[in-house]
PyMOL Python script that loads the backbone (N, CA, C, O; Angstrom):
from pymol import cmd

cmd.read_pdbstr("""\
ATOM      1  N   MET A   1    -124.278  67.232  18.250  1.00  0.00           N
ATOM      2  CA  MET A   1    -125.064  66.952  19.004  1.00  0.00           C
ATOM      3  C   MET A   1    -125.847  65.607  18.339  1.00  0.00           C
ATOM      4  O   MET A   1    -126.225  65.992  17.232  1.00  0.00           O
ATOM      5  N   ILE A   2    -126.144  64.585  18.475  1.00  0.00           N
ATOM      6  CA  ILE A   2    -127.191  63.133  18.801  1.00  0.00           C
ATOM      7  C   ILE A   2    -128.290  63.212  19.402  1.00  0.00           C
ATOM      8  O   ILE A   2    -128.162  64.286  19.991  1.00  0.00           O
ATOM      9  N   ASN A   3    -129.335  62.798  19.678  1.00  0.00           N
ATOM     10  CA  ASN A   3    -130.118  63.283  20.016  1.00  0.00           C
ATOM     11  C   ASN A   3    -130.340  64.560  21.196  1.00  0.00           C
ATOM     12  O   ASN A   3    -131.025  64.543  22.218  1.00  0.00           O
ATOM     13  N   GLY A   4    -129.469  65.669  20.615  1.00  0.00           N
ATOM     14  CA  GLY A   4    -129.359  66.588  22.101  1.00  0.00           C
ATOM     15  C   GLY A   4    -128.878  66.225  22.804  1.00  0.00           C
ATOM     16  O   GLY A   4    -129.288  66.472  23.938  1.00  0.00           O
ATOM     17  N   VAL A   5    -128.133  65.705  22.700  1.00  0.00           N
ATOM     18  CA  VAL A   5    -126.804  64.670  23.357  1.00  0.00           C
ATOM     19  C   VAL A   5    -125.397  65.370  23.001  1.00  0.00           C
ATOM     20  O   VAL A   5    -125.037  64.872  21.935  1.00  0.00           O
ATOM     21  N   PRO A   6    -124.801  65.964  23.279  1.00  0.00           N
ATOM     22  CA  PRO A   6    -123.879  67.245  23.099  1.00  0.00           C
ATOM     23  C   PRO A   6    -122.146  64.883  22.719  1.00  0.00           C
ATOM     24  O   PRO A   6    -122.018  63.777  23.245  1.00  0.00           O
ATOM     25  N   GLU A   7    -121.361  65.849  21.335  1.00  0.00           N
ATOM     26  CA  GLU A   7    -121.284  63.955  21.513  1.00  0.00           C
ATOM     27  C   GLU A   7    -120.298  64.420  20.608  1.00  0.00           C
ATOM     28  O   GLU A   7    -120.423  65.005  19.532  1.00  0.00           O
ATOM     29  N   THR A   8    -118.862  63.897  21.507  1.00  0.00           N
ATOM     30  CA  THR A   8    -116.705  64.516  21.167  1.00  0.00           C
ATOM     31  C   THR A   8    -115.884  63.064  20.075  1.00  0.00           C
ATOM     32  O   THR A   8    -115.631  61.860  20.084  1.00  0.00           O
ATOM     33  N   TRP A   9    -115.775  64.255  19.298  1.00  0.00           N
ATOM     34  CA  TRP A   9    -115.068  62.083  18.562  1.00  0.00           C
ATOM     35  C   TRP A   9    -113.333  63.129  18.566  1.00  0.00           C
ATOM     36  O   TRP A   9    -112.965  64.175  18.032  1.00  0.00           O
ATOM     37  N   SER A  10    -112.762  62.208  19.390  1.00  0.00           N
ATOM     38  CA  SER A  10    -110.968  62.244  19.040  1.00  0.00           C
ATOM     39  C   SER A  10    -110.317  62.274  17.605  1.00  0.00           C
ATOM     40  O   SER A  10    -110.845  62.108  16.506  1.00  0.00           O
ATOM     41  N   ILE A  11    -109.343  62.470  17.862  1.00  0.00           N
ATOM     42  CA  ILE A  11    -108.561  62.603  16.435  1.00  0.00           C
ATOM     43  C   ILE A  11    -108.176  61.682  16.287  1.00  0.00           C
ATOM     44  O   ILE A  11    -108.116  61.172  15.169  1.00  0.00           O
ATOM     45  N   GLY A  12    -107.565  60.831  17.894  1.00  0.00           N
ATOM     46  CA  GLY A  12    -107.253  59.051  17.623  1.00  0.00           C
ATOM     47  C   GLY A  12    -108.863  57.957  16.680  1.00  0.00           C
ATOM     48  O   GLY A  12    -108.951  57.070  15.830  1.00  0.00           O
ATOM     49  N   CYS A  13    -109.800  58.769  17.530  1.00  0.00           N
ATOM     50  CA  CYS A  13    -110.903  57.687  16.590  1.00  0.00           C
ATOM     51  C   CYS A  13    -111.314  58.403  15.366  1.00  0.00           C
ATOM     52  O   CYS A  13    -112.519  58.174  15.262  1.00  0.00           O
ATOM     53  N   LEU A  14    -110.873  59.274  14.228  1.00  0.00           N
ATOM     54  CA  LEU A  14    -111.362  59.671  12.791  1.00  0.00           C
ATOM     55  C   LEU A  14    -109.701  59.011  12.941  1.00  0.00           C
ATOM     56  O   LEU A  14    -109.974  57.823  12.773  1.00  0.00           O
ATOM     57  N   ILE A  15    -108.171  59.046  13.150  1.00  0.00           N
ATOM     58  CA  ILE A  15    -107.413  57.897  12.295  1.00  0.00           C
ATOM     59  C   ILE A  15    -107.778  56.441  12.288  1.00  0.00           C
ATOM     60  O   ILE A  15    -107.777  55.788  11.245  1.00  0.00           O
ATOM     61  N   ASP A  16    -108.005  56.073  13.140  1.00  0.00           N
ATOM     62  CA  ASP A  16    -108.355  54.773  14.123  1.00  0.00           C
ATOM     63  C   ASP A  16    -109.469  53.721  12.658  1.00  0.00           C
ATOM     64  O   ASP A  16    -109.311  52.685  12.013  1.00  0.00           O
ATOM     65  N   VAL A  17    -110.832  55.124  12.801  1.00  0.00           N
ATOM     66  CA  VAL A  17    -112.199  53.712  12.902  1.00  0.00           C
ATOM     67  C   VAL A  17    -112.083  55.254  11.702  1.00  0.00           C
ATOM     68  O   VAL A  17    -111.134  55.025  10.952  1.00  0.00           O
ATOM     69  N   ILE A  18    -112.744  56.661  11.342  1.00  0.00           N
ATOM     70  CA  ILE A  18    -113.617  56.722  10.600  1.00  0.00           C
ATOM     71  C   ILE A  18    -112.569  56.707   8.916  1.00  0.00           C
ATOM     72  O   ILE A  18    -113.003  56.557   7.774  1.00  0.00           O
ATOM     73  N   LEU A  19    -111.216  56.907   9.348  1.00  0.00           N
ATOM     74  CA  LEU A  19    -110.550  56.960   8.427  1.00  0.00           C
ATOM     75  C   LEU A  19    -110.122  55.222   7.087  1.00  0.00           C
ATOM     76  O   LEU A  19    -109.974  55.006   5.884  1.00  0.00           O
ATOM     77  N   THR A  20    -110.108  54.415   8.497  1.00  0.00           N
ATOM     78  CA  THR A  20    -110.141  53.466   7.833  1.00  0.00           C
ATOM     79  C   THR A  20    -110.625  52.661   7.310  1.00  0.00           C
ATOM     80  O   THR A  20    -110.055  51.759   6.695  1.00  0.00           O
ATOM     81  N   ARG A  21    -112.019  52.850   7.469  1.00  0.00           N
ATOM     82  CA  ARG A  21    -113.235  52.004   7.013  1.00  0.00           C
ATOM     83  C   ARG A  21    -113.823  52.875   5.881  1.00  0.00           C
ATOM     84  O   ARG A  21    -114.743  52.384   5.227  1.00  0.00           O
ATOM     85  N   ASP A  22    -113.131  54.846   5.406  1.00  0.00           N
ATOM     86  CA  ASP A  22    -113.860  55.164   4.658  1.00  0.00           C
ATOM     87  C   ASP A  22    -113.720  54.485   3.448  1.00  0.00           C
ATOM     88  O   ASP A  22    -114.677  54.070   2.794  1.00  0.00           O
ATOM     89  N   PRO A  23    -112.124  54.317   3.025  1.00  0.00           N
ATOM     90  CA  PRO A  23    -111.761  52.701   1.548  1.00  0.00           C
ATOM     91  C   PRO A  23    -111.994  51.625   1.815  1.00  0.00           C
ATOM     92  O   PRO A  23    -111.831  50.802   0.914  1.00  0.00           O
ATOM     93  N   TRP A  24    -112.547  51.072   3.356  1.00  0.00           N
ATOM     94  CA  TRP A  24    -113.058  49.682   2.850  1.00  0.00           C
ATOM     95  C   TRP A  24    -114.240  50.089   2.483  1.00  0.00           C
ATOM     96  O   TRP A  24    -115.003  49.193   2.120  1.00  0.00           O
ATOM     97  N   MET A  25    -114.728  51.421   2.458  1.00  0.00           N
ATOM     98  CA  MET A  25    -116.417  51.453   2.541  1.00  0.00           C
ATOM     99  C   MET A  25    -116.845  51.404   0.614  1.00  0.00           C
ATOM    100  O   MET A  25    -117.634  50.912  -0.193  1.00  0.00           O
ATOM    101  N   HIS A  26    -115.679  52.287   0.727  1.00  0.00           N
ATOM    102  CA  HIS A  26    -115.150  52.568  -0.740  1.00  0.00           C
ATOM    103  C   HIS A  26    -114.477  51.824  -1.895  1.00  0.00           C
ATOM    104  O   HIS A  26    -114.019  52.335  -2.917  1.00  0.00           O
ATOM    105  N   ARG A  27    -114.499  50.220  -1.478  1.00  0.00           N
ATOM    106  CA  ARG A  27    -113.390  49.754  -2.294  1.00  0.00           C
ATOM    107  C   ARG A  27    -113.415  48.711  -3.179  1.00  0.00           C
ATOM    108  O   ARG A  27    -112.521  47.886  -3.367  1.00  0.00           O
ATOM    109  N   LEU A  28    -115.147  48.834  -4.044  1.00  0.00           N
ATOM    110  CA  LEU A  28    -115.412  48.737  -4.687  1.00  0.00           C
ATOM    111  C   LEU A  28    -114.532  49.360  -5.889  1.00  0.00           C
ATOM    112  O   LEU A  28    -113.495  49.096  -6.498  1.00  0.00           O
ATOM    113  N   ASP A  29    -115.585  50.375  -5.875  1.00  0.00           N
ATOM    114  CA  ASP A  29    -115.690  52.046  -6.533  1.00  0.00           C
ATOM    115  C   ASP A  29    -113.946  51.768  -6.539  1.00  0.00           C
ATOM    116  O   ASP A  29    -113.482  51.262  -7.560  1.00  0.00           O
ATOM    117  N   LEU A  30    -112.957  52.121  -5.334  1.00  0.00           N
ATOM    118  CA  LEU A  30    -111.974  51.958  -5.607  1.00  0.00           C
ATOM    119  C   LEU A  30    -111.011  51.347  -6.577  1.00  0.00           C
ATOM    120  O   LEU A  30    -110.142  51.713  -7.368  1.00  0.00           O
ATOM    121  N   ALA A  31    -111.562  50.260  -6.153  1.00  0.00           N
ATOM    122  CA  ALA A  31    -110.746  49.078  -7.203  1.00  0.00           C
ATOM    123  C   ALA A  31    -111.103  48.984  -8.658  1.00  0.00           C
ATOM    124  O   ALA A  31    -110.298  48.627  -9.518  1.00  0.00           O
ATOM    125  N   ARG A  32    -112.684  49.414  -8.953  1.00  0.00           N
ATOM    126  CA  ARG A  32    -112.875  49.827 -10.510  1.00  0.00           C
ATOM    127  C   ARG A  32    -111.765  50.651 -10.289  1.00  0.00           C
ATOM    128  O   ARG A  32    -110.604  50.274 -10.132  1.00  0.00           O
ATOM    129  N   ALA A  33    -112.207  51.851 -10.285  1.00  0.00           N
ATOM    130  CA  ALA A  33    -111.110  53.170 -10.421  1.00  0.00           C
ATOM    131  C   ALA A  33    -109.895  52.762 -11.214  1.00  0.00           C
ATOM    132  O   ALA A  33    -109.481  53.392 -12.187  1.00  0.00           O
ATOM    133  N   ILE A  34    -109.386  51.730 -10.760  1.00  0.00           N
ATOM    134  CA  ILE A  34    -108.129  51.582 -11.557  1.00  0.00           C
ATOM    135  C   ILE A  34    -107.659  49.957 -11.698  1.00  0.00           C
ATOM    136  O   ILE A  34    -106.613  49.469 -11.271  1.00  0.00           O
ATOM    137  N   GLY A  35    -108.954  49.144 -12.560  1.00  0.00           N
ATOM    138  CA  GLY A  35    -108.867  48.661 -12.886  1.00  0.00           C
ATOM    139  C   GLY A  35    -109.159  47.547 -12.290  1.00  0.00           C
ATOM    140  O   GLY A  35    -109.766  46.743 -12.997  1.00  0.00           O
ATOM    141  N   GLN A  36    -108.916  47.210 -11.157  1.00  0.00           N
ATOM    142  CA  GLN A  36    -108.639  45.996 -10.514  1.00  0.00           C
ATOM    143  C   GLN A  36    -109.854  45.070 -10.200  1.00  0.00           C
ATOM    144  O   GLN A  36    -110.888  45.374 -10.795  1.00  0.00           O
ATOM    145  N   THR A  37    -109.907  44.000  -9.372  1.00  0.00           N
ATOM    146  CA  THR A  37    -110.724  43.065  -9.185  1.00  0.00           C
ATOM    147  C   THR A  37    -111.001  43.139  -7.556  1.00  0.00           C
ATOM    148  O   THR A  37    -110.002  42.666  -7.015  1.00  0.00           O
ATOM    149  N   ALA A  38    -111.716  43.442  -6.825  1.00  0.00           N
ATOM    150  CA  ALA A  38    -112.551  43.995  -5.337  1.00  0.00           C
ATOM    151  C   ALA A  38    -112.034  42.434  -4.889  1.00  0.00           C
ATOM    152  O   ALA A  38    -112.661  41.617  -5.563  1.00  0.00           O
ATOM    153  N   VAL A  39    -111.096  41.785  -3.972  1.00  0.00           N
ATOM    154  CA  VAL A  39    -111.324  40.842  -3.597  1.00  0.00           C
ATOM    155  C   VAL A  39    -111.740  41.171  -2.013  1.00  0.00           C
ATOM    156  O   VAL A  39    -111.554  42.184  -1.338  1.00  0.00           O
ATOM    157  N   LEU A  40    -112.415  39.826  -1.682  1.00  0.00           N
ATOM    158  CA  LEU A  40    -113.432  40.154  -0.129  1.00  0.00           C
ATOM    159  C   LEU A  40    -113.107  38.765   0.484  1.00  0.00           C
ATOM    160  O   LEU A  40    -113.108  37.745  -0.204  1.00  0.00           O
ATOM    161  N   THR A  41    -112.885  38.773   1.545  1.00  0.00           N
ATOM    162  CA  THR A  41    -112.728  37.523   2.690  1.00  0.00           C
ATOM    163  C   THR A  41    -113.198  37.531   4.176  1.00  0.00           C
ATOM    164  O   THR A  41    -112.690  38.332   4.962  1.00  0.00           O
ATOM    165  N   ALA A  42    -113.835  36.949   4.439  1.00  0.00           N
ATOM    166  CA  ALA A  42    -114.567  36.714   5.618  1.00  0.00           C
ATOM    167  C   ALA A  42    -112.872  37.149   6.111  1.00  0.00           C
ATOM    168  O   ALA A  42    -112.834  38.375   6.008  1.00  0.00           O
ATOM    169  N   ASP A  43    -112.044  36.844   6.400  1.00  0.00           N
ATOM    170  CA  ASP A  43    -110.931  36.673   7.443  1.00  0.00           C
ATOM    171  C   ASP A  43    -110.346  38.654   7.203  1.00  0.00           C
ATOM    172  O   ASP A  43    -109.530  39.230   7.923  1.00  0.00           O
ATOM    173  N   HIS A  44    -110.823  39.042   6.434  1.00  0.00           N
ATOM    174  CA  HIS A  44    -110.811  40.722   6.805  1.00  0.00           C
ATOM    175  C   HIS A  44    -112.277  41.661   7.021  1.00  0.00           C
ATOM    176  O   HIS A  44    -112.724  42.480   7.824  1.00  0.00           O
ATOM    177  N   ASP A  45    -112.771  40.840   5.519  1.00  0.00           N
ATOM    178  CA  ASP A  45    -113.913  42.292   5.687  1.00  0.00           C
ATOM    179  C   ASP A  45    -115.238  42.210   7.036  1.00  0.00           C
ATOM    180  O   ASP A  45    -115.835  43.077   7.675  1.00  0.00           O
ATOM    181  N   GLY A  46    -115.290  40.065   7.014  1.00  0.00           N
ATOM    182  CA  GLY A  46    -115.745  39.529   8.232  1.00  0.00           C
ATOM    183  C   GLY A  46    -115.993  40.756   9.852  1.00  0.00           C
ATOM    184  O   GLY A  46    -116.882  41.348  10.464  1.00  0.00           O
ATOM    185  N   VAL A  47    -114.138  40.470   9.870  1.00  0.00           N
ATOM    186  CA  VAL A  47    -113.793  41.671  10.935  1.00  0.00           C
ATOM    187  C   VAL A  47    -114.232  42.641  11.470  1.00  0.00           C
ATOM    188  O   VAL A  47    -114.801  42.714  12.560  1.00  0.00           O
ATOM    189  N   ILE A  48    -113.779  44.175  10.067  1.00  0.00           N
ATOM    190  CA  ILE A  48    -114.626  45.048  10.394  1.00  0.00           C
ATOM    191  C   ILE A  48    -115.824  45.130  10.317  1.00  0.00           C
ATOM    192  O   ILE A  48    -116.319  46.217  10.614  1.00  0.00           O
ATOM    193  N   VAL A  49    -116.990  43.675   9.764  1.00  0.00           N
ATOM    194  CA  VAL A  49    -118.349  44.489   9.473  1.00  0.00           C
ATOM    195  C   VAL A  49    -118.832  43.920  11.085  1.00  0.00           C
ATOM    196  O   VAL A  49    -119.395  44.786  11.755  1.00  0.00           O
ATOM    197  N   ALA A  50    -118.625  42.294  11.877  1.00  0.00           N
ATOM    198  CA  ALA A  50    -118.177  42.383  13.128  1.00  0.00           C
ATOM    199  C   ALA A  50    -118.191  43.258  13.850  1.00  0.00           C
ATOM    200  O   ALA A  50    -119.152  43.314  14.617  1.00  0.00           O
ATOM    201  N   ASP A  51    -116.793  44.672  13.951  1.00  0.00           N
ATOM    202  CA  ASP A  51    -115.934  45.651  14.875  1.00  0.00           C
ATOM    203  C   ASP A  51    -117.669  46.805  14.143  1.00  0.00           C
ATOM    204  O   ASP A  51    -118.587  46.311  14.797  1.00  0.00           O
ATOM    205  N   ILE A  52    -118.155  47.666  13.431  1.00  0.00           N
ATOM    206  CA  ILE A  52    -119.140  47.858  13.309  1.00  0.00           C
ATOM    207  C   ILE A  52    -119.937  47.133  13.622  1.00  0.00           C
ATOM    208  O   ILE A  52    -119.842  47.130  14.850  1.00  0.00           O
ATOM    209  N   ALA A  53    -121.016  46.207  13.243  1.00  0.00           N
ATOM    210  CA  ALA A  53    -122.170  45.337  14.718  1.00  0.00           C
ATOM    211  C   ALA A  53    -122.371  45.682  15.938  1.00  0.00           C
ATOM    212  O   ALA A  53    -123.447  45.972  16.460  1.00  0.00           O
ATOM    213  N   ALA A  54    -120.823  45.639  16.634  1.00  0.00           N
ATOM    214  CA  ALA A  54    -120.972  45.398  17.344  1.00  0.00           C
ATOM    215  C   ALA A  54    -120.633  47.123  18.843  1.00  0.00           C
ATOM    216  O   ALA A  54    -120.915  47.294  20.029  1.00  0.00           O
ATOM    217  N   GLU A  55    -120.045  47.804  17.942  1.00  0.00           N
ATOM    218  CA  GLU A  55    -120.049  48.806  17.299  1.00  0.00           C
ATOM    219  C   GLU A  55    -121.622  50.021  17.939  1.00  0.00           C
ATOM    220  O   GLU A  55    -121.899  50.955  18.692  1.00  0.00           O
ATOM    221  N   TRP A  56    -122.166  49.099  16.970  1.00  0.00           N
ATOM    222  CA  TRP A  56    -123.894  50.175  16.403  1.00  0.00           C
ATOM    223  C   TRP A  56    -124.654  49.662  17.479  1.00  0.00           C
ATOM    224  O   TRP A  56    -125.352  50.462  18.102  1.00  0.00           O
ATOM    225  N   ALA A  57    -124.640  47.877  17.974  1.00  0.00           N
ATOM    226  CA  ALA A  57    -125.550  47.766  18.543  1.00  0.00           C
ATOM    227  C   ALA A  57    -126.170  48.043  19.562  1.00  0.00           C
ATOM    228  O   ALA A  57    -125.473  47.900  20.566  1.00  0.00           O
ATOM    229  N   PRO A  58    -127.217  48.391  19.761  1.00  0.00           N
ATOM    230  CA  PRO A  58    -127.865  48.500  20.835  1.00  0.00           C
ATOM    231  C   PRO A  58    -128.095  48.422  21.997  1.00  0.00           C
ATOM    232  O   PRO A  58    -128.872  47.502  22.253  1.00  0.00           O
ATOM    233  N   PRO A  59    -127.642  49.188  23.140  1.00  0.00           N
ATOM    234  CA  PRO A  59    -126.909  48.552  24.150  1.00  0.00           C
ATOM    235  C   PRO A  59    -127.824  47.110  25.291  1.00  0.00           C
ATOM    236  O   PRO A  59    -128.925  47.361  25.781  1.00  0.00           O
ATOM    237  N   ALA A  60    -127.341  46.147  25.456  1.00  0.00           N
ATOM    238  CA  ALA A  60    -128.135  45.170  26.122  1.00  0.00           C
ATOM    239  C   ALA A  60    -128.911  45.122  27.516  1.00  0.00           C
ATOM    240  O   ALA A  60    -128.561  45.467  28.645  1.00  0.00           O
ATOM    241  N   ARG A  61    -130.474  44.390  26.864  1.00  0.00           N
ATOM    242  CA  ARG A  61    -131.545  45.272  28.134  1.00  0.00           C
ATOM    243  C   ARG A  61    -131.665  45.256  29.320  1.00  0.00           C
ATOM    244  O   ARG A  61    -132.057  44.261  29.930  1.00  0.00           O
ATOM    245  N   PRO A  62    -131.417  46.125  29.750  1.00  0.00           N
ATOM    246  CA  PRO A  62    -130.899  45.242  32.002  1.00  0.00           C
ATOM    247  C   PRO A  62    -131.332  44.342  32.245  1.00  0.00           C
ATOM    248  O   PRO A  62    -132.373  43.954  31.714  1.00  0.00           O
ATOM    249  N   VAL A  63    -130.653  43.646  33.185  1.00  0.00           N
ATOM    250  CA  VAL A  63    -131.821  42.472  33.205  1.00  0.00           C
ATOM    251  C   VAL A  63    -132.055  42.928  35.466  1.00  0.00           C
ATOM    252  O   VAL A  63    -131.360  43.104  36.466  1.00  0.00           O
ATOM    253  N   VAL A  64    -133.504  42.890  35.033  1.00  0.00           N
ATOM    254  CA  VAL A  64    -134.345  43.195  35.610  1.00  0.00           C
ATOM    255  C   VAL A  64    -134.510  41.814  36.842  1.00  0.00           C
ATOM    256  O   VAL A  64    -134.586  40.704  36.313  1.00  0.00           O
ATOM    257  N   PRO A  65    -134.554  41.833  38.087  1.00  0.00           N
ATOM    258  CA  PRO A  65    -134.879  40.628  38.866  1.00  0.00           C
ATOM    259  C   PRO A  65    -135.873  40.856  38.815  1.00  0.00           C
ATOM    260  O   PRO A  65    -136.395  41.966  38.716  1.00  0.00           O
ATOM    261  N   THR A  66    -136.471  39.568  38.889  1.00  0.00           N
ATOM    262  CA  THR A  66    -137.489  39.126  39.689  1.00  0.00           C
ATOM    263  C   THR A  66    -138.216  38.539  40.750  1.00  0.00           C
ATOM    264  O   THR A  66    -137.494  38.469  41.744  1.00  0.00           O
ATOM    265  N   GLY A  67    -139.488  38.033  40.972  1.00  0.00           N
ATOM    266  CA  GLY A  67    -139.156  37.622  43.071  1.00  0.00           C
ATOM    267  C   GLY A  67    -140.130  38.331  43.384  1.00  0.00           C
ATOM    268  O   GLY A  67    -140.380  39.424  42.875  1.00  0.00           O
ATOM    269  N   ALA A  68    -140.762  37.793  44.235  1.00  0.00           N
ATOM    270  CA  ALA A  68    -141.368  38.597  45.554  1.00  0.00           C
ATOM    271  C   ALA A  68    -140.845  40.384  45.407  1.00  0.00           C
ATOM    272  O   ALA A  68    -141.207  41.539  45.178  1.00  0.00           O
ATOM    273  N   HIS A  69    -139.796  39.535  45.725  1.00  0.00           N
ATOM    274  CA  HIS A  69    -139.683  41.300  46.437  1.00  0.00           C
ATOM    275  C   HIS A  69    -138.358  42.093  45.646  1.00  0.00           C
ATOM    276  O   HIS A  69    -137.252  42.363  46.113  1.00  0.00           O
ATOM    277  N   TRP A  70    -138.905  42.355  44.282  1.00  0.00           N
ATOM    278  CA  TRP A  70    -138.639  43.534  43.434  1.00  0.00           C
ATOM    279  C   TRP A  70    -140.328  43.317  43.212  1.00  0.00           C
ATOM    280  O   TRP A  70    -140.684  42.196  42.848  1.00  0.00           O
ATOM    281  N   PRO A  71    -141.591  44.594  43.469  1.00  0.00           N
ATOM    282  CA  PRO A  71    -142.398  44.493  42.825  1.00  0.00           C
ATOM    283  C   PRO A  71    -142.520  45.236  41.378  1.00  0.00           C
ATOM    284  O   PRO A  71    -141.641  45.932  40.870  1.00  0.00           O
ATOM    285  N   PHE A  72    -144.100  44.867  40.694  1.00  0.00           N
ATOM    286  CA  PHE A  72    -144.124  44.569  39.022  1.00  0.00           C
ATOM    287  C   PHE A  72    -144.126  46.438  38.849  1.00  0.00           C
ATOM    288  O   PHE A  72    -143.982  46.992  37.758  1.00  0.00           O
ATOM    289  N   ARG A  73    -144.292  47.076  39.983  1.00  0.00           N
ATOM    290  CA  ARG A  73    -144.099  48.827  39.782  1.00  0.00           C
ATOM    291  C   ARG A  73    -142.859  49.572  38.843  1.00  0.00           C
ATOM    292  O   ARG A  73    -142.749  50.439  37.976  1.00  0.00           O
ATOM    293  N   ARG A  74    -141.481  48.029  40.118  1.00  0.00           N
ATOM    294  CA  ARG A  74    -140.457  48.703  39.743  1.00  0.00           C
ATOM    295  C   ARG A  74    -139.875  48.144  38.461  1.00  0.00           C
ATOM    296  O   ARG A  74    -139.020  48.789  37.853  1.00  0.00           O
ATOM    297  N   GLN A  75    -140.372  46.783  37.957  1.00  0.00           N
ATOM    298  CA  GLN A  75    -139.555  45.984  36.849  1.00  0.00           C
ATOM    299  C   GLN A  75    -140.768  46.924  35.109  1.00  0.00           C
ATOM    300  O   GLN A  75    -140.514  47.030  33.909  1.00  0.00           O
ATOM    301  N   LEU A  76    -141.729  47.269  35.790  1.00  0.00           N
ATOM    302  CA  LEU A  76    -141.762  48.543  34.654  1.00  0.00           C
ATOM    303  C   LEU A  76    -141.043  50.003  34.148  1.00  0.00           C
ATOM    304  O   LEU A  76    -140.910  50.521  33.040  1.00  0.00           O
ATOM    305  N   GLU A  77    -140.656  50.393  35.506  1.00  0.00           N
ATOM    306  CA  GLU A  77    -139.837  51.492  35.384  1.00  0.00           C
ATOM    307  C   GLU A  77    -138.544  51.037  35.177  1.00  0.00           C
ATOM    308  O   GLU A  77    -137.665  51.802  35.574  1.00  0.00           O
ATOM    309  N   LEU A  78    -138.341  50.444  34.884  1.00  0.00           N
ATOM    310  CA  LEU A  78    -136.172  49.968  34.525  1.00  0.00           C
ATOM    311  C   LEU A  78    -136.843  49.869  33.346  1.00  0.00           C
ATOM    312  O   LEU A  78    -136.327  50.678  32.575  1.00  0.00           O
ATOM    313  N   TRP A  79    -137.946  49.145  32.692  1.00  0.00           N
ATOM    314  CA  TRP A  79    -138.167  48.663  31.549  1.00  0.00           C
ATOM    315  C   TRP A  79    -138.038  49.882  30.521  1.00  0.00           C
ATOM    316  O   TRP A  79    -137.271  49.965  29.562  1.00  0.00           O
ATOM    317  N   GLN A  80    -139.436  51.244  31.180  1.00  0.00           N
ATOM    318  CA  GLN A  80    -139.489  52.177  30.430  1.00  0.00           C
ATOM    319  C   GLN A  80    -138.063  52.542  29.826  1.00  0.00           C
ATOM    320  O   GLN A  80    -137.602  52.640  28.689  1.00  0.00           O
ATOM    321  N   ARG A  81    -137.566  52.702  31.168  1.00  0.00           N
ATOM    322  CA  ARG A  81    -135.977  53.405  31.050  1.00  0.00           C
ATOM    323  C   ARG A  81    -134.862  52.276  29.672  1.00  0.00           C
ATOM    324  O   ARG A  81    -133.713  52.705  29.575  1.00  0.00           O
ATOM    325  N   TRP A  82    -135.022  51.639  29.206  1.00  0.00           N
ATOM    326  CA  TRP A  82    -134.327  50.905  28.316  1.00  0.00           C
ATOM    327  C   TRP A  82    -135.113  51.767  26.848  1.00  0.00           C
ATOM    328  O   TRP A  82    -134.799  51.445  25.702  1.00  0.00           O
TER     329      TRP A  82
END
""", "prot")
cmd.dss("prot")
cmd.show_as("cartoon", "prot")
cmd.util.cbc("prot")
cmd.orient("prot")
């Protein structure tokens, strides 16, 4: 559970995401353990970091229509839900 909400994980997520990110996250430790220098590139590491950032980013704030037809109280209610 996360924040009281049940969360389920698929085997596909475990294999495709978790088990591939873990060695990437520990790549410096792994390289040191075998006596190699880790090679970091924007083409490889940048893609992984961008993927993680996109996944962990908070949802975008809702677009709140403005104008005379939207009462101020309703706008506040929408923002409070976010």
